[in-house]
ZAMARGU-4260 file (C-alpha; in steps of 0.2 Angstrom, whole numbers, plus 5000, padded with zeros to 4 digits):
<rodrens>
0) 4881/4990/4989 | 4899/4995/4982 | 4906/4978/4989 | 4892/4967/4979 | 4896/4978/4965
5) 4915/4975/4964 | 4913/4958/4968 | 4903/4956/4954 | 4916/4966/4943 | 4928/4954/4949
10) 4920/4940/4945 | 4916/4946/4927 | 4934/4950/4925 | 4938/4931/4931 | 4928/4925/4918
15) 4934/4935/4905 | 4952/4932/4909 | 4949/4913/4907 | 4940/4915/4892 | 4955/4926/4885
20) 4967/4912/4888 | 4955/4900/4879 | 4952/4912/4863 | 4972/4914/4863 | 4973/4896/4859
25) 4958/4894/4849 | 4963/4907/4839 | 4981/4901/4838 | 4975/4884/4833 | 4961/4890/4820
30) 4969/4906/4812 | 4988/4905/4817 | 4987/4885/4813 | 4973/4878/4803 | 4970/4893/4790
35) 4989/4896/4791 | 4985/4915/4796 | 5004/4920/4795 | 5008/4910/4780 | 4995/4918/4771
40) 5001/4934/4779 | 5021/4930/4773 | 5014/4925/4756 | 5006/4943/4755 | 5024/4951/4759
45) 5032/4941/4748 | 5020/4945/4735 | 5024/4963/4737 | 5042/4961/4738 | 5041/4953/4719
50) 5032/4965/4713 | 5016/4953/4712 | 5027/4944/4699 | 5019/4924/4704 | 5032/4916/4691
55) 5046/4926/4701 | 5036/4921/4716 | 5036/4902/4712 | 5057/4904/4707 | 5060/4911/4724
60) 5049/4901/4737 | 5056/4886/4728 | 5073/4890/4730 | 5081/4876/4744 | 5087/4892/4753
65) 5067/4897/4757 | 5058/4880/4754 | 5072/4871/4767 | 5062/4882/4780 | 5046/4870/4778
70) 5041/4855/4770 | 5028/4852/4757 | 5027/4861/4739 | 5022/4878/4740 | 5009/4888/4733
75) 5012/4906/4726 | 4995/4913/4728 | 4988/4914/4746 | 4974/4906/4751 | 4957/4915/4752
80) 4948/4919/4767 | 4930/4915/4757 | 4935/4897/4752 | 4942/4890/4767 | 4958/4884/4760
85) 4975/4880/4769 | 4989/4892/4762 | 5006/4882/4759 | 5023/4888/4764 | 5035/4894/4779
90) 5029/4906/4792 | 5044/4917/4792 | 5058/4920/4779 | 5074/4929/4786 | 5080/4945/4776
95) 5096/4939/4772 | 5090/4922/4765 | 5076/4932/4755 | 5090/4943/4746 | 5100/4928/4741
100) 5085/4919/4734 | 5079/4934/4724 | 5096/4936/4717 | 5098/4920/4711 | 5081/4918/4704
105) 5084/4934/4695 | 5101/4928/4687 | 5097/4918/4673 | 5111/4908/4678 | 5104/4901/4694
110) 5120/4906/4703 | 5124/4920/4716 | 5130/4933/4707 | 5139/4940/4720 | 5150/4922/4713
115) 5152/4927/4696 | 5164/4945/4697 | 5151/4958/4692 | 5144/4974/4704 | 5128/4974/4710
120) 5123/4990/4697 | 5130/4982/4683 | 5122/4966/4686 | 5103/4976/4688 | 5107/4984/4672
125) 5111/4968/4663 | 5095/4962/4667 | 5085/4980/4663 | 5092/4979/4644 | 5083/4961/4642
130) 5064/4969/4648 | 5055/4979/4638 | 5053/5000/4645 | 5039/5001/4654 | 5033/4982/4658
135) 5031/4977/4674 | 5048/4968/4677 | 5056/4984/4671 | 5047/4994/4683 | 5053/4980/4697
140) 5070/4980/4690 | 5070/5000/4693 | 5066/4998/4711 | 5079/4986/4714 | 5092/4995/4707
145) 5087/5010/4717 | 5091/4999/4731 | 5110/4999/4727 | 5119/5009/4741 | 5131/5018/4729
150) 5140/5016/4713 | 5156/5007/4720 | 5146/4996/4732 | 5148/4978/4734 | 5136/4964/4736
155) 5136/4960/4757 | 5129/4977/4755 | 5116/4977/4742 | 5112/4960/4753 | 5109/4969/4767
160) 5098/4983/4758 | 5087/4970/4750 | 5086/4960/4765 | 5081/4977/4776 | 5067/4982/4761
165) 5061/4965/4763 | 5058/4965/4782 | 5051/4983/4781 | 5038/4974/4768 | 5035/4961/4783
170) 5033/4972/4796 | 5019/4981/4786 | 5013/4964/4782 | 5012/4960/4802 | 4999/4975/4804
175) 4987/4969/4790 | 4988/4952/4802 | 4986/4959/4819 | 4972/4969/4810 | 4963/4954/4803
180) 4968/4944/4817 | 4958/4957/4827 | 4943/4954/4817 | 4945/4937/4816 | 4947/4936/4836
185) 4934/4946/4839 | 4922/4935/4829 | 4930/4919/4838 | 4927/4926/4854 | 4907/4927/4850
190) 4907/4910/4845 | 4917/4905/4860 | 4904/4914/4871 | 4888/4906/4862 | 4896/4890/4865
195) 4902/4890/4883 | 4885/4902/4885 | 4897/4917/4893 | 4883/4929/4895 | 4885/4946/4902
200) 4871/4949/4907 | 4866/4933/4916 | 4882/4932/4925 | 4878/4948/4933 | 4860/4942/4937
205) 4870/4927/4946 | 4882/4934/4954 | 4872/4949/4961 | 4860/4936/4969 | 4871/4922/4975
210) 4882/4928/4990 | 4893/4913/4991 | 4896/4912/4974 | 4900/4932/4974 | 4912/4931/4988
215) 4920/4915/4981 | 4924/4924/4965 | 4932/4941/4975 | 4943/4929/4985 | 4948/4920/4970
220) 4952/4936/4962 | 4964/4941/4977 | 4974/4925/4977 | 4975/4928/4955 | 4982/4945/4959
225) 4994/4941/4969 | 5000/4926/4961 | 5001/4937/4944 | 5012/4950/4953 | 5024/4937/4959
230) 5025/4928/4942 | 5027/4945/4934 | 5043/4948/4943 | 5036/4961/4954 | 5037/4960/4972
235) 5021/4948/4978 | 5017/4960/4992 | 5003/4951/5003 | 4987/4959/5002 | 4984/4977/5012
240) 4970/4970/5023 | 4969/4960/5040 | 4967/4941/5038 | 4954/4942/5052 | 4943/4954/5041
245) 4932/4940/5037 | 4916/4945/5047 | 4911/4927/5051 | 4930/4926/5061 | 4931/4945/5067
250) 4914/4945/5076 | 4918/4931/5088 | 4938/4936/5087 | 4935/4955/5094 | 4922/4952/5105
255) 4934/4940/5115 | 4946/4955/5113 | 4934/4967/5122 | 4929/4953/5136 | 4950/4952/5139
260) 4950/4971/5142 | 4936/4974/5151 | 4939/4959/5163 | 4957/4966/5165 | 4951/4982/5169
265) 4936/4979/5179 | 4947/4966/5191 | 4962/4980/5194 | 4953/4998/5194 | 4941/5003/5207
270) 4933/5017/5199 | 4927/5005/5183 | 4924/4992/5196 | 4912/5003/5204 | 4905/5012/5190
275) 4884/5006/5188 | 4866/5017/5184 | 4857/5003/5190 | 4846/5004/5171 | 4844/4992/5157
280) 4839/4974/5164 | 4850/4960/5156 | 4836/4949/5154 | 4827/4962/5143 | 4840/4968/5136
285) 4850/4954/5131 | 4838/4939/5134 | 4854/4927/5140 | 4847/4925/5158 | 4859/4932/5174
290) 4866/4925/5189 | 4865/4931/5207 | 4881/4927/5212 | 4894/4941/5215 | 4911/4942/5209
295) 4925/4948/5218 | 4932/4967/5214 | 4952/4969/5217 | 4956/4983/5226 | 4973/4989/5221
300) 4973/5004/5232 | 4973/4992/5249 | 4956/5000/5255 | 4948/4983/5259 | 4948/4979/5278
305) 4964/4970/5288 | 4965/4954/5286 | 4948/4954/5277 | 4941/4949/5261 | 4940/4959/5244
310) 4925/4969/5245 | 4910/4962/5235 | 4896/4969/5224 | 4880/4964/5215 | 4882/4955/5199
315) 4873/4954/5182 | 4857/4961/5186 | 4858/4977/5177 | 4866/4981/5158 | 4873/4998/5164
320) 4883/4991/5178 | 4903/4986/5174 | 4899/4969/5184 | 4886/4963/5171 | 4898/4968/5157
325) 4909/4953/5161 | 4895/4942/5162 | 4887/4948/5146 | 4902/4946/5134 | 4906/4929/5142
330) 4889/4923/5139 | 4887/4930/5122 | 4904/4921/5116 | 4898/4905/5116 | 4881/4909/5109
335) 4888/4920/5095 | 4901/4905/5090 | 4888/4894/5090 | 4878/4904/5076 | 4892/4910/5068
340) 4897/4890/5066 | 4879/4887/5058 | 4881/4902/5046 | 4899/4897/5039 | 4894/4877/5038
345) 4877/4880/5029 | 4880/4895/5020 | 4866/4903/5029 | 4853/4902/5042 | 4845/4887/5040
350) 4831/4881/5055 | 4832/4882/5074 | 4847/4881/5084 | 4849/4870/5100 | 4840/4886/5109
355) 4823/4885/5099 | 4828/4900/5089 | 4833/4903/5072 | 4851/4908/5069 | 4848/4923/5060
360) 4836/4929/5075 | 4851/4924/5088 | 4864/4934/5077 | 4850/4948/5080 | 4850/4948/5098
365) 4865/4945/5101 | 4869/4964/5091 | 4856/4971/5101 | 4863/4966/5117 | 4880/4972/5111
370) 4874/4989/5105 | 4868/4993/5123 | 4885/4986/5130 | 4894/4997/5120 | 4885/5014/5125
375) 4888/5009/5141 | 4906/5007/5139 | 4909/5021/5131 | 4901/5031/5145 | 4914/5022/5158
380) 4929/5028/5150 | 4931/5045/5158 | 4928/5039/5175 | 4946/5031/5179 | 4959/5041/5182
385) 4971/5028/5176 | 4979/5032/5158 | 4982/5013/5155 | 4963/5009/5161 | 4955/5022/5148
390) 4966/5014/5135 | 4959/4998/5138 | 4941/5003/5139 | 4941/5011/5123 | 4949/4996/5116
395) 4935/4986/5122 | 4922/4997/5115 | 4931/5000/5099 | 4930/4979/5099 | 4912/4977/5103
400) 4908/4991/5089 | 4918/4981/5078 | 4910/4966/5082 | 4893/4972/5080 | 4897/4978/5063
405) 4902/4960/5060 | 4887/4951/5064 | 4880/4965/5054 | 4889/4960/5037 | 4886/4943/5041
410) 4866/4944/5042 | 4868/4955/5028 | 4875/4941/5017 | 4864/4928/5025 | 4848/4938/5019
415) 4857/4943/5001 | 4848/4933/4988 | 4836/4937/4973 | 4821/4934/4978 | 4808/4922/4980
420) 4804/4921/4961 | 4822/4921/4956 | 4823/4906/4968 | 4810/4898/4960 | 4817/4902/4943
425) 4833/4892/4947 | 4827/4876/4953 | 4809/4874/4953 | 4807/4857/4960 | 4818/4863/4974
430) 4808/4876/4978 | 4793/4868/4982 | 4801/4854/4992 | 4811/4867/5003 | 4793/4879/5004
435) 4785/4863/5010 | 4798/4861/5023 | 4792/4877/5033 | 4809/4885/5035 | 4811/4898/5048
440) 4817/4914/5038 | 4819/4921/5020 | 4838/4916/5019 | 4834/4898/5026 | 4824/4895/5011
445) 4837/4904/4999 | 4850/4893/5006 | 4841/4877/5006 | 4837/4880/4988 | 4856/4884/4982
450) 4862/4870/4992 | 4853/4857/4981 | 4860/4864/4964 | 4876/4855/4959 | 4892/4866/4958
455) 4891/4866/4938 | 4873/4871/4941 | 4879/4887/4950 | 4890/4894/4939 | 4885/4906/4927
460) 4891/4896/4913 | 4887/4882/4903 | 4870/4876/4897 | 4862/4870/4912 | 4843/4871/4915
465) 4845/4883/4929 | 4853/4894/4917 | 4843/4891/4903 | 4827/4894/4914 | 4836/4910/4924
470) 4840/4917/4903 | 4827/4912/4893 | 4810/4910/4905 | 4801/4923/4915 | 4791/4919/4931
475) 4772/4922/4928 | 4762/4921/4944 | 4743/4919/4944 | 4733/4935/4948 | 4723/4935/4963
480) 4707/4940/4950 | 4711/4926/4938 | 4694/4916/4931 | 4692/4899/4929 | 4698/4898/4912
485) 4714/4907/4916 | 4717/4894/4931 | 4714/4879/4920 | 4725/4886/4907 | 4739/4891/4921
490) 4743/4873/4924 | 4748/4869/4907 | 4763/4862/4903 | 4775/4874/4895 | 4789/4870/4884
495) 4807/4866/4888 | 4818/4873/4897 | 4802/4882/4905 | 4794/4865/4908 | 4792/4865/4926
500) 4781/4861/4942 | 4768/4876/4947 | 4775/4882/4964 | 4766/4877/4980 | 4772/4890/4991
505) 4763/4888/5007 | 4752/4904/5012 | 4766/4912/5026 | 4778/4915/5011 | 4764/4927/5002
510) 4765/4922/4985 | 4753/4916/4973 | 4756/4898/4961 | 4770/4903/4950 | 4776/4895/4932
515) 4789/4898/4920 | 4784/4904/4901 | 4797/4908/4887 | 4803/4924/4888 | 4807/4929/4869
520) 4816/4947/4876 | 4830/4935/4886 | 4835/4930/4868 | 4838/4948/4864 | 4848/4949/4881
525) 4859/4934/4879 | 4863/4939/4863 | 4868/4958/4870 | 4877/4948/4884 | 4887/4937/4871
530) 4893/4953/4861 | 4899/4962/4878 | 4908/4946/4882 | 4916/4945/4865 | 4922/4963/4866
535) 4930/4962/4884 | 4937/4944/4881 | 4944/4950/4865 | 4954/4964/4874 | 4965/4950/4880
540) 4973/4943/4898 | 4986/4958/4900 | 4974/4973/4899 | 4960/4960/4909 | 4971/4958/4923
545) 4977/4977/4924 | 4957/4979/4928 | 4957/4967/4941 | 4974/4973/4951 | 4962/4989/4952
550) 4945/4979/4958 | 4956/4971/4971 | 4965/4983/4978 | 4947/4992/4978 | 4940/4977/4986
555) 4952/4977/5000 | 4952/4996/5002 | 4933/4994/5007 | 4936/4982/5018 | 4949/4991/5026
560) 4938/5006/5028 | 4923/4997/5034 | 4936/4989/5049 | 4942/5009/5051 | 4925/5015/5051
565) 4920/5002/5067 | 4935/5008/5075 | 4928/5026/5074 | 4910/5021/5078 | 4917/5013/5093
570) 4931/5026/5100 | 4925/5043/5092 | 4935/5054/5082 | 4941/5064/5099 | 4957/5058/5108
575) 4955/5050/5127 | 4952/5063/5139 | 4968/5067/5149 | 4961/5066/5167 | 4972/5073/5181
580) 4974/5061/5194 | 4967/5066/5213 | 4982/5075/5223 | 4992/5060/5232 | 4990/5061/5251
585) 5000/5050/5262 | 4991/5042/5279 | 5001/5053/5289 | 4997/5070/5280 | 4978/5063/5278
590) 4977/5060/5299 | 4987/5075/5302 | 4975/5085/5291 | 4958/5077/5295 | 4955/5070/5278
595) 4954/5052/5270 | 4970/5046/5263 | 4967/5046/5244 | 4975/5031/5232 | 4978/5030/5215
600) 4970/5014/5206 | 4986/5004/5194 | 4984/4991/5183 | 4997/4983/5190 | 5004/4983/5208
605) 5023/4988/5205 | 5033/4978/5216 | 5044/4989/5229 | 5035/5005/5226 | 5031/5015/5241
610) 5017/5025/5246 | 5012/5043/5238 | 5020/5046/5221 | 5029/5028/5217 | 5011/5018/5219
615) 5004/5029/5205 | 5017/5023/5193 | 5014/5007/5182 | 5024/4994/5179 | 5026/4999/5161
620) 5036/5017/5167 | 5046/5008/5178 | 5054/4998/5166 | 5056/5012/5154 | 5066/5019/5171
625) 5075/5004/5175 | 5081/5003/5154 | 5086/5024/5157 | 5095/5020/5171 | 5102/5005/5163
630) 5096/4992/5179 | 5098/4975/5171 | 5085/4965/5170 | 5072/4977/5166 | 5059/4969/5176
635) 5054/4965/5194 | 5048/4981/5200 | 5059/4994/5210 | 5070/4983/5218 | 5088/4987/5227
640) 5099/4989/5212 | 5086/5003/5204 | 5085/5011/5220 | 5105/5012/5220 | 5104/5019/5203
645) 5090/5032/5207 | 5098/5039/5222 | 5115/5040/5211 | 5107/5050/5198 | 5096/5062/5210
650) 5102/5060/5226 | 5089/5053/5233 | 5083/5033/5233 | 5065/5037/5233 | 5056/5044/5217
655) 5047/5062/5216 | 5038/5068/5202 | 5051/5080/5199 | 5065/5066/5201 | 5057/5055/5187
660) 5054/5069/5177 | 5071/5073/5178 | 5078/5055/5173 | 5062/5051/5160 | 5064/5069/5152
665) 5045/5069/5155 | 5031/5068/5166 | 5022/5051/5170 | 5004/5047/5162 | 4999/5050/5181
670) 5005/5070/5184 | 4991/5079/5191 | 4985/5097/5192 | 5000/5101/5204 | 5012/5103/5187
675) 5003/5113/5179 | 5002/5113/5160 | 5019/5104/5153 | 5029/5108/5137 | 5029/5094/5126
680) 5035/5078/5130 | 5046/5073/5116 | 5059/5085/5109 | 5052/5097/5095 | 5061/5109/5085
685) 5059/5127/5094 | 5047/5122/5106 | 5047/5120/5126 | 5052/5104/5133 | 5056/5099/5151
690) 5074/5091/5146 | 5080/5103/5136 | 5095/5109/5149 | 5098/5089/5150 | 5098/5085/5132
695) 5109/5100/5126 | 5123/5093/5139 | 5122/5076/5130 | 5121/5083/5115 | 5136/5095/5116
700) 5148/5082/5124 | 5142/5067/5111 | 5146/5076/5097 | 5163/5086/5103 | 5157/5103/5101
705) 5159/5109/5119 | 5146/5125/5124 | 5137/5124/5108 | 5122/5124/5115 | 5120/5134/5133
710) 5115/5122/5145 | 5111/5136/5159 | 5099/5146/5147 | 5091/5133/5135 | 5072/5129/5136
715) 5068/5122/5119 | 5075/5113/5108 | 5084/5124/5098 | 5091/5124/5078 | 5107/5122/5087
720) 5102/5106/5095 | 5093/5101/5081 | 5110/5102/5071 | 5120/5092/5085 | 5105/5078/5083
725) 5106/5077/5067 | 5125/5073/5069 | 5121/5062/5082 | 5110/5052/5069 | 5123/5053/5055
730) 5136/5045/5067 | 5123/5032/5073 | 5117/5025/5057 | 5130/5016/5055 | 5139/5024/5038
735) 5149/5040/5039 | 5147/5040/5020 | 5136/5047/5004 | 5126/5031/5006 | 5121/5034/5026
740) 5101/5034/5029 | 5101/5051/5034 | 5104/5058/5016 | 5088/5050/5010 | 5078/5056/5025
745) 5082/5072/5023 | 5075/5072/5005 | 5061/5061/5005 | 5053/5065/5024 | 5064/5081/5032
750) 5053/5085/5044 | 5057/5070/5054 | 5073/5078/5056 | 5065/5092/5068 | 5060/5081/5084
755) 5068/5067/5093 | 5056/5051/5095 | 5058/5042/5112 | 5070/5028/5106 | 5081/5042/5099
760) 5079/5053/5117 | 5082/5036/5126 | 5099/5032/5115 | 5106/5049/5117 | 5101/5051/5136
765) 5106/5032/5139 | 5120/5028/5130 | 5135/5033/5142 | 5145/5050/5141 | 5158/5044/5126
770) 5156/5056/5111 | 5150/5047/5096 | 5154/5059/5083 | 5172/5060/5078 | 5174/5080/5070
775) 5181/5080/5052 | 5201/5085/5055 | 5203/5092/5038 | 5186/5103/5035 | 5178/5104/5053
780) 5166/5117/5046 | 5160/5101/5037 | 5152/5097/5053 | 5141/5112/5053 | 5135/5111/5037
785) 5130/5092/5040 | 5120/5097/5056 | 5107/5107/5043 | 5103/5092/5032 | 5085/5093/5031
790) 5082/5113/5034 | 5068/5118/5022 | 5064/5135/5014 | 5045/5140/5017 | 5045/5151/5001
795) 5040/5165/5012 | 5042/5183/5005 | 5046/5190/5024 | 5053/5185/5038 | 5039/5180/5046
800) 5033/5168/5033 | 5050/5159/5030 | 5060/5146/5039 | 5072/5155/5052 | 5085/5145/5050
805) 5084/5150/5031 | 5084/5167/5037 | 5099/5168/5049 | 5109/5159/5032 | 5105/5176/5024
810) 5108/5187/5038 | 5126/5179/5036 | 5128/5189/5023 | 5117/5204/5026 | 5108/5208/5044
815) 5093/5214/5034 | 5094/5201/5020 | 5083/5190/5029 | 5068/5201/5030 | 5066/5198/5010
820) 5061/5180/5015 | 5067/5162/5013 | 5063/5164/4991 | 5081/5173/4990 | 5091/5163/4983
825) 5103/5155/4996 | 5115/5143/4992 | 5130/5157/4994 | 5123/5162/5010 | 5123/5145/5017
830) 5143/5143/5013 | 5145/5160/5021 | 5136/5155/5037 | 5142/5138/5039 | 5161/5145/5037
835) 5157/5162/5050 | 5149/5148/5062 | 5158/5152/5078 | 5159/5133/5080 | 5166/5128/5064
840) 5183/5126/5069 | 5180/5121/5088 | 5180/5103/5095 | 5193/5089/5098 | 5199/5090/5079
845) 5202/5107/5078 | 5218/5113/5084 | 5232/5125/5080 | 5238/5116/5064 | 5245/5124/5049
850) 5228/5117/5040 | 5216/5127/5052 | 5229/5142/5051 | 5227/5145/5031 | 5209/5140/5035
855) 5208/5156/5045 | 5217/5167/5034 | 5205/5162/5020 | 5191/5164/5030 | 5195/5180/5035
860) 5205/5188/5018 | 5195/5179/5005 | 5179/5177/5013 | 5168/5186/4999 | 5179/5196/4990
865) 5165/5202/4978 | 5154/5217/4982 | 5138/5206/4981 | 5141/5195/4994 | 5126/5184/4992
870) 5130/5179/4974 | 5136/5160/4971 | 5149/5165/4958 | 5158/5175/4971 | 5164/5159/4978
875) 5174/5155/4962 | 5186/5167/4969 | 5190/5155/4986 | 5207/5147/4988 | 5210/5132/5000
880) 5228/5130/5006 | 5240/5123/4995 | 5245/5108/5008 | 5227/5104/5007 | 5227/5096/4990
885) 5245/5091/4987 | 5242/5073/4989 | 5225/5074/4977 | 5222/5064/4963 | 5221/5075/4946
890) 5205/5075/4938 | 5204/5063/4922 | 5199/5079/4910 | 5217/5091/4912 | 5228/5094/4927
895) 5217/5102/4940 | 5218/5092/4954 | 5203/5084/4961 | 5193/5091/4975 | 5194/5087/4992
900) 5180/5086/5006 | 5178/5102/5012 | 5181/5111/4998 | 5171/5127/4991 | 5165/5122/4975
905) 5153/5133/4960 | 5144/5124/4946 | 5132/5133/4934 | 5118/5122/4933 | 5111/5132/4921
910) 5116/5146/4906 | 5119/5162/4917 | 5115/5153/4934 | 5128/5149/4946 | 5127/5136/4962
915) 5140/5134/4976 | 5142/5121/4992 | 5154/5110/5001 | 5161/5095/4992 | 5156/5082/5003
920) 5163/5066/4995 | 5175/5062/4979 | 5173/5046/4967 | 5190/5048/4956 | 5185/5031/4948
925) 5169/5038/4943 | 5174/5055/4942 | 5158/5062/4951 | 5157/5070/4968 | 5144/5074/4981
930) 5140/5090/4984 | 5133/5097/5002 | 5124/5113/5001 | 5108/5123/5003 | 5095/5129/4991
935) 5097/5113/4983 | 5083/5100/4976 | 5075/5111/4966 | 5079/5124/4977 | 5072/5122/4993
940) 5082/5114/5006 | 5100/5107/5014 | 5103/5092/5004 | 5116/5081/4997 | 5119/5081/4977
945) 5130/5067/4965 | 5137/5079/4950 | 5150/5073/4939 | 5168/5082/4941 | 5168/5091/4926
950) 5154/5102/4931 | 5164/5110/4944 | 5169/5129/4936
</rodrens>
């Protein structure tokens, strides 16, 4: 229902927008041009500016400075709106020209007073002497005298004052024009609606009953919004919907997807191929016939007899069996495609198809069949122990459900019409002809009547016979108990536009004879519709386009929601069950134990895989392994080069669960109960990970922090490892300045820095042993601060409810300060923690230079001279070594040397409050610097903050 309402509103808005554009042209031509509305408005403003003195006004308007702005003689009086007279004069007068023309008109000599050597005040006083005190001209000159800026001002200043005064009057007059223009626009909009027959009530009824027309307006609205967004200078973004969301397209496309998925799994996964309950006869459930010809099932485990052919199973009898799904979906596809083609071509279900069944009935049969197939496919998902098979089966179930939902949408669209009486009202003659054809289904009758209507007649605009009948006539059925006189009167001719033949509907439609009679209530409804249309059209196209944007977005959102609901119905709300594979037992072990060997079904046979664990790996996992090992190309199975690389890394050329997990940092998807509950596959902050030691070793090496993370004891992705991974991202981002992408990530999505995705993990573990991060030589403690980017407080009042890392910062000041929680101001604690970090001076850049010696001295002697070590203001006493800033450029205001990266600075963002952090980067051209500190961005996190150098205390 909501889709119908949205499409109807979009259609209305498009018609209103077209009317608004037309109204704008008509209003400009009628009110602005023919009736000279702007000229009238300007003459009113001039009248006010000359004190309603008509003789002075005429003199001003006849001045060549003014009369040259238009052609013809001026009329000192504005045209009366009651007399259809046309005002004469210019539509705009610049303020400076009006001032000169006014002064020349007031001067008895007709000259510009500024050329006669008198001051403005003396000129006005002389004019006032010649006027009677209290007269209108005297009062007007007195007002002009008040515009003189001062006793000593010259003519340019006075002329500017008069020009500004006139401009203010014109601005006020523009307000008069806009108010009158709105009233005129509303009146013209009503006349326009009556002239073109833009009746909102009628438009709603027509769009609500004509599916094809309504959806056409909806699609047109989307195109108009996209074009308008591009023309307005904004980025013309593509519609946020799948182009295949058209149900006639999606129904066939998604069925094809499901057919391919099931066919792939059926031929390669023995568990799926053997699935069946021998229920639901195919002919009864789907009515598409069946074949008794069996099809081969692939035996990926190699259980077929040696030298024999693949095993075969009976095919196609029961809908519960997997072999039938392949056949059914294959046979349904052309049947569905043919029915959809006829619906798309003819607009709805028309007559019978090649099978002798109407198209809408054919679609219903296909829908009923697919719902049963979907139920059995869903029940088979869990039988496979192969993760890829389960994923493909799930996607197949989603595809079937999506196709079913699309078929329902097609049926709803094909059957969406306004009823038999409405069809008769649209075109009685076409209704009688189509009813006599004895078409199959009401949808076919609806389509037959609408197809006979010319396009202009179908549009709910203008005074076509169809529109007039729907607006001003009503359907009058003959009552069952009507007497003979009533029957005789029933066939009497009706006046235009209701003059139409009586219906001769066949009995199966269940309708008595119908005729059209005049509906005087329709006239009142039409007037109301014209008023509503005029009100909306008078709003103007910008406001209407804004509404159109919102409803188009609602339309797109609704269609995406429908597609999402279909996927949920097909797949459920829970993730796939991660069933464990059976324990892999080799043939030799099975023979020794006297049991049957267990093999693993795989979607693809990995070339070169040895029996046992390797046989259970998918080709995708082998490709990922080869990429990790740096073996090229990353295809071709487990070849000699791959074996050599595996042996080099693990000491054995054969893969096992342990060696695979060691190389990849995760278990394969086939990992079974033999490995128990595994830690998280990808590293997440403070959570166990299988590759903790390997990851720690790589991060220590590549960020030049020897032994920062203890590779012998680490089992989780610690905060220290997180810090090194942040430094790795910083170095890999391609820009190590304040514009590095990681700073924006720390602001917008800090949680992203708390974990390592597969791509980053592959990069860290597979990019060799070379270091990628160069430690900061002059201020190596900056590397410690950089690694903390994105650490966010939890706003807790206790240690248990706070971010443990922030509590570590606080504990650097006092071991119990973290107990107060991370709501405590911690910017100074962050600086203290960074400078006390044991790795602040370690790494390749940390040597026994004088700078490091000075830093150590300062750190030991001046770290926290104040009693309150958590106070930011205490860091004002921190001193950097003299040699550190000897070559620094001075700040523009004053001679203080500019700070260098690594300096600790104090600012005062608010009165009585202080904040401290590290200088990360300085721009002496713009006199700005970037502060790297904690408790920033509203007092919540470690981030970068750009400030003027003058902010440093």
